[in-house]
C-alpha positions as CSV (number, residue, x, y, z in Angstrom):
1,X,11.6,25.9,-7.9
2,X,11.2,26.5,-11.9
3,X,7.9,28.0,-11.6
4,X,7.4,25.3,-14.5
5,X,8.7,22.5,-11.8
6,X,6.3,20.2,-9.4
7,X,6.7,19.1,-5.9
8,X,6.8,15.8,-4.8
9,X,3.3,16.6,-2.8
10,X,1.7,17.6,-6.4
11,X,2.6,14.9,-8.4
12,X,1.0,13.0,-5.8
13,X,-2.2,14.8,-4.9
14,X,-2.6,15.0,-8.5
15,X,-2.6,11.2,-8.8
16,X,-5.0,10.8,-6.4
17,X,-6.6,13.6,-7.9
18,X,-7.0,11.2,-10.5
19,X,-7.5,7.4,-9.6
20,X,-10.8,6.1,-10.5
21,X,-11.6,7.8,-13.0
22,X,-13.0,6.6,-16.4
23,X,-11.0,6.8,-19.2
24,X,-13.1,10.0,-20.6
25,X,-12.4,12.0,-17.8
26,X,-9.0,11.9,-18.0
27,X,-9.5,12.2,-21.8
28,X,-11.4,15.6,-21.2
29,X,-8.7,16.7,-18.7
30,X,-6.0,16.2,-20.8
31,X,-8.0,18.7,-23.5
32,X,-8.9,15.4,-26.2
33,X,-13.2,15.6,-27.5
34,X,-13.2,11.8,-27.0
35,X,-11.0,9.2,-25.4
36,X,-9.8,7.4,-28.6
37,X,-6.2,8.7,-27.8
38,X,-5.7,6.8,-24.7
39,X,-7.3,3.8,-25.5
40,X,-5.5,3.8,-28.8
41,X,-2.0,3.8,-26.5
42,X,-3.0,0.9,-24.6
43,X,-5.0,-1.7,-27.7
44,X,-3.7,0.0,-31.3
45,X,-0.6,2.4,-31.3
46,X,2.9,0.3,-31.8
47,X,5.3,0.1,-28.7
48,X,7.1,-2.5,-27.4
49,X,6.3,-2.9,-23.6
50,X,8.8,-5.2,-23.3
51,X,11.3,-2.5,-24.3
52,X,9.4,0.1,-21.8
53,X,10.3,-2.5,-18.9
54,X,13.8,-2.5,-19.9
55,X,14.5,1.3,-20.5
56,X,12.8,1.2,-17.0
57,X,14.7,-1.6,-14.8
58,X,17.5,0.5,-16.1
59,X,15.9,3.9,-14.8
60,X,15.9,2.0,-11.3
61,X,19.2,0.8,-11.3
62,X,20.3,4.3,-12.2
63,X,19.3,6.0,-9.8
64,X,19.0,3.4,-6.9
65,X,20.9,0.3,-8.0
66,X,22.8,-1.6,-5.3
67,X,24.7,-5.0,-5.3
68,X,23.2,-5.4,-1.6
69,X,19.9,-5.0,-3.4
70,X,16.8,-7.5,-2.4
71,X,14.2,-8.9,-4.7
72,X,11.1,-9.5,-3.2
73,X,8.9,-12.0,-5.1
74,X,5.5,-11.6,-3.9
75,X,2.2,-11.3,-6.1
76,X,-1.4,-9.4,-5.6
77,X,-5.1,-9.5,-6.5
78,X,-6.3,-7.2,-9.3
79,X,-10.1,-7.2,-8.4
80,X,-12.7,-7.7,-11.5
81,X,-16.0,-7.2,-12.0
82,X,-16.4,-8.8,-15.7
83,X,-15.3,-12.8,-17.4
84,X,-13.2,-10.6,-20.1
85,X,-10.6,-9.1,-18.4
86,X,-7.3,-11.2,-20.0
87,X,-6.8,-13.6,-16.9
88,X,-9.4,-12.9,-15.0
89,X,-11.1,-16.4,-12.7
90,X,-12.3,-17.1,-9.9
91,X,-9.6,-17.2,-7.9
92,X,-7.9,-17.0,-4.1
93,X,-7.1,-12.9,-3.8
94,X,-4.7,-12.3,-0.8
95,X,-5.9,-8.6,-0.4
96,X,-9.5,-10.1,0.5
97,X,-8.1,-13.4,1.7
98,X,-11.3,-15.1,0.1
99,X,-12.2,-16.8,-3.4
100,X,-12.5,-13.6,-5.9
101,X,-13.0,-12.7,-9.2
102,X,-9.4,-11.1,-10.2
103,X,-6.4,-11.3,-12.0
104,X,-3.4,-12.6,-9.8
105,X,0.1,-11.0,-10.4
106,X,3.5,-11.9,-9.7
107,X,5.8,-8.7,-9.0
108,X,8.9,-8.5,-7.6
109,X,10.6,-5.5,-6.2
110,X,14.1,-3.6,-6.0
111,X,14.9,-2.6,-2.5
112,X,18.0,-1.1,-0.8
113,X,18.3,1.1,1.9
114,X,17.7,4.0,-0.1
115,X,14.0,3.4,-2.0
116,X,12.5,0.7,-3.4
117,X,9.9,0.1,-6.4
118,X,8.6,-2.5,-8.2
119,X,11.5,-3.8,-11.2
120,X,9.4,-6.7,-13.0
121,X,5.5,-8.4,-13.0
122,X,3.9,-11.6,-14.8
123,X,0.6,-12.2,-14.7
124,X,-0.6,-15.5,-14.2
125,X,-2.5,-16.8,-16.5
126,X,-4.6,-19.2,-15.1
127,X,-5.0,-23.5,-16.5
128,X,-9.1,-22.3,-17.7
129,X,-7.4,-19.7,-19.9
130,X,-4.6,-21.7,-20.9
131,X,-6.8,-24.0,-22.7
132,X,-9.3,-22.1,-24.8
133,X,-8.1,-21.3,-27.4
134,X,-11.3,-18.9,-28.2
135,X,-10.5,-16.8,-24.9
136,X,-7.4,-16.4,-26.3
137,X,-7.7,-15.3,-29.1
138,X,-10.1,-13.0,-28.5
139,X,-7.6,-11.5,-25.9
140,X,-5.0,-12.0,-27.8
141,X,-2.5,-13.9,-25.6
142,X,0.8,-14.8,-27.6
143,X,0.3,-18.6,-28.6
144,X,3.6,-19.1,-26.5
145,X,2.0,-18.9,-23.2
146,X,1.7,-21.5,-21.1
147,X,0.1,-21.9,-18.0
148,X,3.2,-21.2,-15.1
149,X,3.3,-21.7,-11.6
150,X,3.1,-18.3,-9.6
151,X,7.2,-20.1,-7.9
152,X,7.9,-20.4,-12.1
153,X,6.7,-17.6,-12.9
154,X,8.8,-16.4,-10.0
155,X,11.8,-18.2,-11.1
156,X,11.9,-16.7,-14.5
157,X,12.5,-12.8,-13.2
158,X,15.0,-14.0,-11.1
159,X,17.2,-15.9,-13.6
160,X,16.1,-13.1,-15.7
161,X,17.5,-10.3,-13.4
162,X,20.6,-13.0,-13.3
163,X,21.0,-12.6,-17.2
164,X,20.8,-9.0,-16.9
165,X,23.6,-8.4,-14.3
166,X,20.9,-6.2,-12.5
167,X,23.1,-5.4,-8.6
168,X,21.6,-7.9,-5.9
169,X,22.8,-9.7,-3.1
170,X,19.1,-11.1,-1.7
171,X,15.6,-12.5,-2.6
172,X,13.2,-13.1,-0.1
173,X,9.7,-14.4,-0.2
174,X,6.6,-15.8,1.2
175,X,6.0,-19.8,1.9
176,X,4.6,-19.4,-1.5
177,X,7.9,-19.1,-3.2
178,X,10.0,-20.6,0.2
179,X,8.2,-23.9,-1.3
180,X,10.1,-24.0,-4.7
181,X,13.2,-26.1,-4.6
182,X,13.8,-24.7,-8.2
183,X,13.5,-21.3,-7.4
184,X,15.6,-21.8,-4.2
185,X,18.2,-23.6,-6.4
186,X,18.1,-21.1,-8.7
187,X,19.5,-18.5,-6.6
188,X,22.1,-21.0,-5.2
189,X,23.6,-21.9,-8.5
190,X,23.6,-17.7,-9.6
191,X,25.3,-17.2,-6.3
192,X,22.2,-14.9,-4.2
193,X,21.4,-15.4,-0.9
194,X,18.0,-15.7,-0.2
195,X,15.8,-16.0,2.8
196,X,12.6,-17.5,2.4
197,X,9.9,-18.2,4.4
198,X,8.3,-21.9,5.0
199,X,5.8,-23.4,6.6
200,X,6.2,-25.6,10.3
201,X,6.1,-29.0,8.3
202,X,9.2,-28.1,6.3
203,X,12.2,-30.4,6.7
204,X,15.3,-29.7,7.7
205,X,18.3,-31.6,7.4
206,X,20.6,-32.0,10.7
207,X,24.3,-32.2,10.3
208,X,23.9,-35.5,12.5
209,X,21.9,-37.2,9.1
210,X,18.7,-36.9,10.1
211,X,16.1,-35.2,9.0
212,X,13.0,-32.8,11.1
213,X,10.0,-30.5,10.4
214,X,10.8,-26.7,11.1
215,X,8.6,-26.4,14.1
216,X,10.2,-30.1,15.9
217,X,13.3,-27.8,15.3
218,X,12.4,-24.8,17.2
219,X,12.0,-26.1,20.2
220,X,15.0,-27.8,20.7
221,X,16.5,-24.1,20.4
222,X,18.3,-23.2,24.1
223,X,16.3,-20.6,26.0
224,X,19.5,-18.1,25.9
225,X,19.5,-18.6,21.8
226,X,16.4,-15.7,21.7
227,X,17.4,-12.9,21.1
228,X,14.9,-9.9,20.7
229,X,15.4,-7.5,17.7
230,X,14.0,-5.2,15.7
231,X,13.5,-6.4,11.5
232,X,13.3,-3.1,10.9
233,X,11.2,0.0,10.7
234,X,7.2,-0.1,10.4
235,X,4.3,2.0,10.1
236,X,4.2,2.2,13.7
237,X,8.1,2.0,14.8
238,X,10.4,-0.4,15.0
239,X,9.3,-4.5,14.4
240,X,10.5,-6.0,17.5
241,X,10.7,-9.8,17.6
242,X,12.5,-12.8,19.4
243,X,14.8,-14.5,16.4
244,X,16.4,-17.7,16.6
245,X,18.4,-19.6,14.1
246,X,20.0,-23.0,13.6
247,X,23.1,-24.7,11.6
248,X,21.5,-27.2,9.1
249,X,23.6,-29.9,7.1
250,X,25.3,-27.1,4.7
251,X,27.4,-24.9,6.3
252,X,25.4,-22.7,4.0
253,X,21.9,-23.2,5.3
254,X,20.1,-22.1,7.9
255,X,17.4,-21.8,9.5
256,X,15.9,-18.3,11.2
257,X,13.1,-18.3,13.7
258,X,10.6,-15.7,14.9
259,X,8.5,-16.1,17.2
260,X,6.1,-13.3,18.6
261,X,7.2,-11.3,21.7
262,X,2.8,-10.7,22.7
263,X,2.2,-14.8,21.4
264,X,5.5,-16.8,22.2
265,X,3.3,-20.2,20.0
266,X,3.4,-18.0,17.6
267,X,6.4,-18.9,15.1
268,X,7.6,-18.7,11.2
269,X,10.4,-20.1,9.8
270,X,13.0,-19.1,6.8
271,X,14.9,-21.2,5.4
272,X,18.2,-19.5,4.2
273,X,21.3,-19.2,2.4
274,X,23.9,-17.4,1.8
275,X,27.3,-17.9,-1.3
276,X,30.7,-19.5,0.0
277,X,32.2,-16.6,0.8
278,X,29.6,-14.1,2.4
279,X,30.1,-13.4,6.5
280,X,26.8,-13.8,7.5
281,X,25.3,-13.2,10.8
282,X,21.9,-13.6,13.1
283,X,21.7,-9.4,12.3
284,X,22.1,-10.2,9.1
285,X,19.5,-12.3,8.3
286,X,17.6,-10.6,10.9
287,X,17.6,-7.1,7.7
288,X,16.8,-9.2,4.8
289,X,14.5,-10.9,6.7
290,X,12.5,-7.1,7.5
291,X,12.7,-6.0,3.6
292,X,9.7,-7.7,3.4
293,X,7.2,-5.7,3.9
294,X,8.2,-2.9,1.1
295,X,6.6,-4.7,-1.1
296,X,3.7,-5.0,0.7
297,X,4.2,-1.0,0.5
298,X,5.0,-0.6,-3.4
299,X,1.2,-2.6,-4.0
300,X,-0.5,0.0,-1.8
301,X,1.1,3.0,-3.3
302,X,0.7,1.5,-6.8
303,X,-3.1,1.1,-6.3
304,X,-3.8,3.8,-4.2
305,X,-1.4,6.4,-6.7
306,X,-0.6,4.8,-9.7
307,X,-3.7,3.4,-11.0
308,X,-2.3,0.0,-11.0
309,X,-5.6,-1.8,-10.8
310,X,-7.6,0.4,-11.7
311,X,-7.7,-0.3,-15.3
312,X,-11.0,-1.6,-18.4
313,X,-8.1,-3.4,-20.6
314,X,-8.9,-6.7,-22.1
315,X,-6.3,-7.4,-24.3
316,X,-2.7,-9.2,-23.3
317,X,-1.3,-6.3,-24.3
318,X,-3.1,-3.7,-23.0
319,X,-2.5,-5.1,-19.6
320,X,1.0,-5.1,-19.9
321,X,1.3,-1.7,-21.3
322,X,-0.9,-0.4,-18.5
323,X,0.7,-2.2,-16.0
324,X,4.4,-0.9,-17.3
325,X,2.9,2.7,-17.3
326,X,1.5,2.3,-14.0
327,X,5.4,1.3,-12.8
328,X,7.1,3.8,-14.6
329,X,5.1,6.0,-12.0
330,X,5.2,4.4,-9.2
331,X,9.4,4.6,-9.8
332,X,9.8,7.9,-10.3
333,X,7.8,9.0,-6.9
334,X,10.2,6.2,-5.4
335,X,13.0,8.1,-6.5
336,X,11.7,11.4,-5.7
337,X,11.4,10.9,-2.2
338,X,14.5,8.7,-2.2
339,X,16.9,8.7,1.0
340,X,19.9,10.6,-0.3
341,X,23.1,8.3,-1.2
342,X,25.2,7.8,1.7
343,X,28.9,8.9,1.5
344,X,31.1,6.5,0.7
345,X,32.6,4.3,3.4
346,X,36.6,4.0,3.9
347,X,36.8,0.4,3.9
348,X,35.0,-0.4,0.9
349,X,37.8,1.2,-0.6
350,X,40.6,-1.4,-2.2
351,X,44.3,-0.1,-2.4
352,X,47.5,-0.2,-0.3
353,X,46.3,0.4,3.2
354,X,42.5,-0.2,3.0
355,X,41.1,-1.4,6.0
356,X,40.6,-5.4,6.1
357,X,36.6,-6.3,6.5
358,X,36.4,-7.9,9.6
359,X,35.5,-11.3,9.9
360,X,31.9,-12.2,11.3
361,X,32.4,-15.1,14.2
362,X,29.4,-15.2,15.1
363,X,28.1,-19.1,14.7
364,X,24.2,-20.8,14.8
365,X,23.2,-23.1,18.1
366,X,23.7,-26.7,16.7
367,X,20.9,-28.1,17.8
């Protein structure tokens, strides 16, 4: 390492030391007499945050691009004290589980086996904001911005990734997104698989033609069909659960059921789809389900190390500029810490003598 280079640990320490500093304090550390130049960067200077976001996405794909990647959809709350920050309102905040004065940002994380980073985002502008012309003008909200639900924002990000030929194989999200038939259909139309959490009363069509809630379906699973598997490593080691899957009326849709080992009454349900021609097994669906947690880590690291929610901005474009710059810092840290690129696998080669990929013979039990 040359004298001018810094290790990943040093970069993280510097980011943490700057957390919570005001613009005046940051300006002083940067050698500026006033915070004016930093304020102008977010509010006044002419630069296109959408172009910067596109450059960031290309950077992420250049280092982490993987056709088997997972797009993870999730929202996070940014708590605020005042009423002037764009999009702030009294609304549910998942980080506290209560109604808070906050912004809600729907994020899309790009998750691979090597690393993960925030890839796209949308600010959820509440209905009250959308209907308040004066408030919109003060915050310089573009005229074409209309109210959209979280799932509509998420669908837009997935569709945008597909249109941009972003390599990924799956989309996943919690019940908020699993309830959206339009989001699920957008994934299917694009030839992408998904594993979305759904509520216990989610209706499932069986091969017999009956429609029953997912909770009732779970009671039809034979005891011998449950398997104890890990869905990946967490901060305390492997996350083990009991798992089962069930066929539906569609040959490309399944219901995946997760059961707590400690409390068998604690069940979680996932509605799954895989495009035609893609082999699917219980192990594959469990592995994809386990990719849901990295987005939580992205949120924690973005807020704890890259100042994702530590802003004092009121304008629409200022918020988006700040968020993109925070995502850039997070992506650099993620890529610097990424696992090495795995060597080429012989069975992926195409040509004479290349081995034929094995067919998946696993099939879920029919209820």
